[in-house]
C-alpha positions in Angstrom: 24.4 43.0 -30.8 26.1 43.1 -27.4 22.9 44.3 -25.8 21.0 41.3 -27.3 23.6 38.9 -25.9 23.2 40.4 -22.5 19.4 39.9 -22.7 19.9 36.2 -23.7 22.3 35.5 -20.9 20.1 37.2 -18.3 17.0 35.3 -19.6 18.9 32.0 -19.4 20.0 32.7 -15.9 16.5 33.7 -14.8 15.1 30.4 -16.3 17.8 28.4 -14.5 16.6 30.0 -11.2 12.9 29.6 -11.9 13.0 26.1 -13.4 13.6 24.1 -10.1 10.8 26.0 -8.5 8.3 24.7 -11.1 9.9 21.3 -11.5 7.6 18.3 -11.6 8.2 16.0 -8.6 8.4 12.2 -9.2 8.3 9.7 -6.4 9.1 6.1 -7.1 8.3 3.3 -4.6 9.4 -0.3 -5.0 7.0 -2.8 -3.3 7.4 -6.4 -2.1 10.7 -5.9 -0.4 11.9 -8.7 2.0 11.9 -11.7 -0.3 14.7 -11.2 -2.8 17.7 -9.6 -1.2 20.0 -10.0 -4.2 17.7 -8.0 -6.5 16.6 -5.7 -3.7 20.2 -4.7 -3.1 20.4 -3.5 -6.7 17.4 -1.2 -5.9 19.2 0.1 -2.8 22.2 1.0 -5.0 19.9 3.5 -6.9 19.5 7.1 -5.8 18.3 7.3 -2.2 15.2 9.3 -3.2 13.7 6.0 -4.4 11.7 4.5 -1.6 10.9 0.9 -0.6 7.8 -0.9 0.8 8.6 -3.9 2.9 6.2 -6.9 3.5 6.1 -7.3 7.3 6.0 -11.1 7.2 8.7 -11.5 4.6 11.7 -13.5 5.8 14.2 -10.6 5.2 11.8 -7.8 6.3 13.8 -6.4 9.2 17.1 -6.9 7.4 16.1 -5.0 4.2 14.2 -2.3 6.0 17.3 -1.5 8.2 19.6 -1.6 5.2 17.3 0.7 3.1 17.2 3.2 6.0 20.9 3.1 6.5 21.4 3.8 2.7 19.1 6.8 3.0 15.9 5.4 1.4 12.5 6.1 2.8 10.8 2.9 4.2 7.1 2.0 4.1 5.2 -1.0 5.4 3.7 -2.9 2.5 0.7 -4.4 4.3 -1.5 -7.2 2.7 -5.1 -6.3 2.3 -8.0 -8.4 1.1 -8.6 -8.3 -2.7 -12.0 -8.7 -4.4 -10.7 -11.7 -6.3 -10.9 -15.1 -4.6 -7.3 -16.2 -3.8 -5.3 -17.5 -0.9 -4.6 -14.7 1.6 -1.2 -14.1 3.3 -0.9 -14.1 7.0 -2.4 -11.1 8.8 -4.2 -9.8 5.7 -6.5 -7.0 6.6 -10.2 -7.7 5.9 -13.1 -5.3 6.2 -15.0 -7.5 8.7 -12.1 -7.5 11.2 -12.6 -5.8 14.5 -10.7 -2.6 15.3 -8.7 -4.5 17.9 -7.5 -7.1 15.4 -6.6 -4.4 12.8 -4.7 -2.5 15.5 -2.8 -5.7 16.5 -1.7 -6.4 12.9 -0.6 -2.8 12.3 1.3 -2.8 15.7 3.1 -6.0 14.8 3.9 -4.7 11.3 5.4 -1.5 12.8 7.6 -3.8 15.0 8.6 -6.0 12.0 9.5 -3.1 9.7 11.8 -0.7 11.5 12.2 2.9 10.4 8.9 2.9 8.5 7.3 6.3 8.1 4.3 5.3 5.9 2.2 2.3 4.9 0.8 1.2 1.6 -1.5 -1.6 0.6 -0.5 -4.9 -1.0 -3.4 -5.9 -3.2 -6.5 -4.7 -1.2 -9.3 -3.9 -3.6 -11.9 -5.3 -1.2 -10.4 -3.6 1.9 -9.7 -0.2 0.4 -13.2 0.0 -1.2 -14.8 -0.5 2.3 -15.4 2.7 4.2 -16.0 0.9 7.4 -12.8 -1.2 7.0 -10.6 1.8 6.1 -11.9 3.9 9.0 -10.5 1.2 11.3 -7.2 1.3 9.5 -6.9 5.1 9.7 -7.7 5.1 13.4 -4.9 2.6 13.9 -2.4 4.5 11.7 -3.1 7.8 13.6 -1.5 6.2 16.7 1.8 5.7 14.9 2.2 8.9 12.9 2.3 6.9 9.6 1.0 8.3 6.3 -1.0 6.1 3.9 0.1 5.7 0.3 -2.9 4.3 -1.6 -1.8 1.9 -4.2 -5.1 2.5 -5.9 -5.8 -1.1 -6.8 -9.5 -0.1 -7.2 -10.8 3.2 -8.5 -13.4 3.8 -5.7 -10.9 3.6 -2.8 -12.3 5.0 0.4 -8.9 5.9 1.9 -9.2 9.7 1.8 -12.8 9.6 3.0 -11.9 7.3 5.9 -8.9 9.4 6.9 -11.0 12.5 7.4 -10.7 13.7 11.0 -7.9 11.3 11.9 -4.9 13.4 11.0 -3.6 10.7 8.7 -2.2 12.0 5.4 -3.2 10.2 2.3 -1.4 10.2 -1.1 -2.1 8.2 -4.2 -0.3 6.1 -6.8 -0.6 7.4 -10.3 1.3 4.8 -12.4 2.2 1.1 -12.0 5.6 0.7 -13.7 5.6 -3.1 -14.3 2.2 -4.6 -14.8 4.1 -6.0 -17.8 7.6 -7.1 -17.1 8.8 -6.3 -20.6 11.5 -3.6 -20.5 9.9 -1.7 -23.4 6.5 -1.5 -21.5 8.2 -0.4 -18.3 10.0 2.4 -20.1 6.6 3.5 -21.5 5.1 3.6 -18.0 8.2 5.4 -16.7 7.8 8.1 -19.4 4.1 8.4 -18.6 4.9 9.0 -14.9 7.3 11.7 -15.9 4.7 13.4 -18.1 2.1 13.2 -15.3 4.6 14.8 -12.8 5.2 17.6 -15.3 1.5 18.2 -16.0 0.2 17.9 -12.4 3.3 19.0 -10.5 3.8 15.6 -8.9 3.3 11.9 -9.5 3.9 8.6 -7.6 5.0 5.5 -9.5 5.0 2.0 -8.0 7.1 -0.9 -9.2 8.5 -4.2 -8.0 12.0 -5.7 -7.6 11.9 -7.6 -10.9 15.2 -7.7 -12.8 13.6 -6.0 -15.8 12.3 -3.1 -13.6 15.7 -2.7 -12.0 17.4 -2.5 -15.4 15.0 0.2 -16.6 15.4 2.2 -13.5 19.2 2.0 -13.8 18.9 3.4 -17.3 16.2 6.1 -16.7 16.5 7.6 -13.2 20.0 9.0 -14.1 18.6 10.6 -17.3 15.6 12.5 -16.0 14.6 15.7 -17.8 15.9 18.8 -16.1 12.4 19.9 -15.0 11.7 16.6 -13.1 13.0 16.1 -9.6 13.1 12.7 -7.9 11.6 12.9 -4.4 10.5 10.8 -1.5 6.7 10.2 -1.1 6.7 12.0 2.3 7.7 15.2 0.5 4.3 15.1 -1.3 2.1 14.9 1.8 1.0 18.5 1.5 0.5 18.4 -2.3 -3.2 18.9 -3.3 -5.1 15.6 -3.4 -8.4 15.1 -5.2 -10.9 12.5 -3.8 -12.8 11.1 -6.8 -14.5 8.3 -4.8 -18.2 7.9 -4.1 -19.3 7.0 -0.6 -19.4 3.2 0.0 -21.4 2.5 3.2 -21.8 -1.2 2.5 -21.1 -3.1 5.7 -18.8 -6.1 5.7 -20.5 -9.5 5.1 -20.0 -10.7 8.7 -20.9 -7.4 10.3 -23.8 -7.5 12.9 -27.2 -6.9 11.3 -30.8 -6.6 12.4 -31.6 -10.0 13.8 -35.3 -9.7 12.7 -34.4 -8.7 9.1 -35.9 -11.2 6.7 -38.0 -13.0 9.4 -41.6 -13.6 8.3 -44.4 -12.3 10.4 -46.4 -15.0 12.2 -49.9 -15.1 10.8 -53.0 -16.4 12.8 -54.2 -19.8 11.7 -57.9 -18.8 12.0 -59.6 -15.5 11.2 -60.3 -13.7 14.5 -63.9 -13.1 15.5 -65.1 -9.5 15.4 -65.7 -7.7 18.7 -69.1 -6.0 18.7 -69.8 -2.8 20.6 -72.3 -4.4 23.1 -69.7 -7.0 24.0 -67.1 -4.4 24.4 -69.1 -2.3 26.8 -70.2 -5.3 28.7 -66.6 -6.4 29.3 -65.6 -2.8 30.1 -68.5 -2.5 32.7 -67.5 -5.8 34.3 -63.9 -4.7 34.6 -64.9 -1.4 36.2 -67.3 -3.0 38.6 -64.6 -5.3 39.8 -62.0 -2.6 40.3 -60.8 -1.9 43.9 -61.9 1.7 43.9 -65.5 0.9 42.9 -65.7 -1.9 45.4 -64.5 0.4 48.1 -67.3 3.0 47.4 -69.9 0.2 47.2 -68.8 -1.0 50.7 -69.0 2.5 52.1 -72.5 3.1 50.5 -73.9 -0.2 52.0 -72.5 0.7 55.4 -74.1 4.2 55.3 -77.5 2.7 54.3 -77.4 0.3 57.3 -76.7 3.2 59.7 -79.3 5.6 58.3 -82.4 6.0 60.7 -85.7 4.9 59.3 -88.6 7.4 59.3 
């Protein structure tokens, strides 16, 4: 009996050591920071592993980014990108047809407006992230600032990973939206789903917003995570395996330069051209040859030689 107890104790101790190694990693990012300081301050009171994404043109962007950083939270830029749906766009929304210089300017100003940012994720953006040409310009700009890209996956065929190839920009993907519905029961279901995905796949990223209902659910659930789930920052997942399930989208933006002659009808002669017969062809050819400079030179030389030749 004593031997059995020793085996149980040793096994329990071994599991305690092994469990953290195989724990699922859960990253939570709260978007749309910079507009509601009162609610956002409640998010900043949560564990520092919860990260925040700040809208660069929000009235409290710099204030909340600085406060989040000082409280130990990871800060991302939450950059507006064009959606597929027709709706008013925010200032400096990235669009696929923008030039590289314009995209570079917007990202540079966003970096200035959101201090301490280490990554960037998209606000809306289904039209932008599904454009390979557009996202290639984004990744080229991000590579200058050592920022990673968290794809909010607002569209399934996002080109972010494909566009980042060769740029050195790390791309990670959102797995769960916590609060498409703002009902607390629905948010709890989504939180539980994120935990299950982290357990099954080794890691998962969940994105939410600073709604009062979301904050209440987080206050209840982040302090009661299962022992095999660890709350982490998104940057700790940059080396986790990522699967690109997209298909190539080489469609150019609508305002991109195109072949200026594409779609132009060929001009057709008004009358049917007359046929050119062989006799006429050789007559024209012979006339052209006889009038050439070389032939006229030899003719002149021949005539001069005939005039100088003695008669018999």
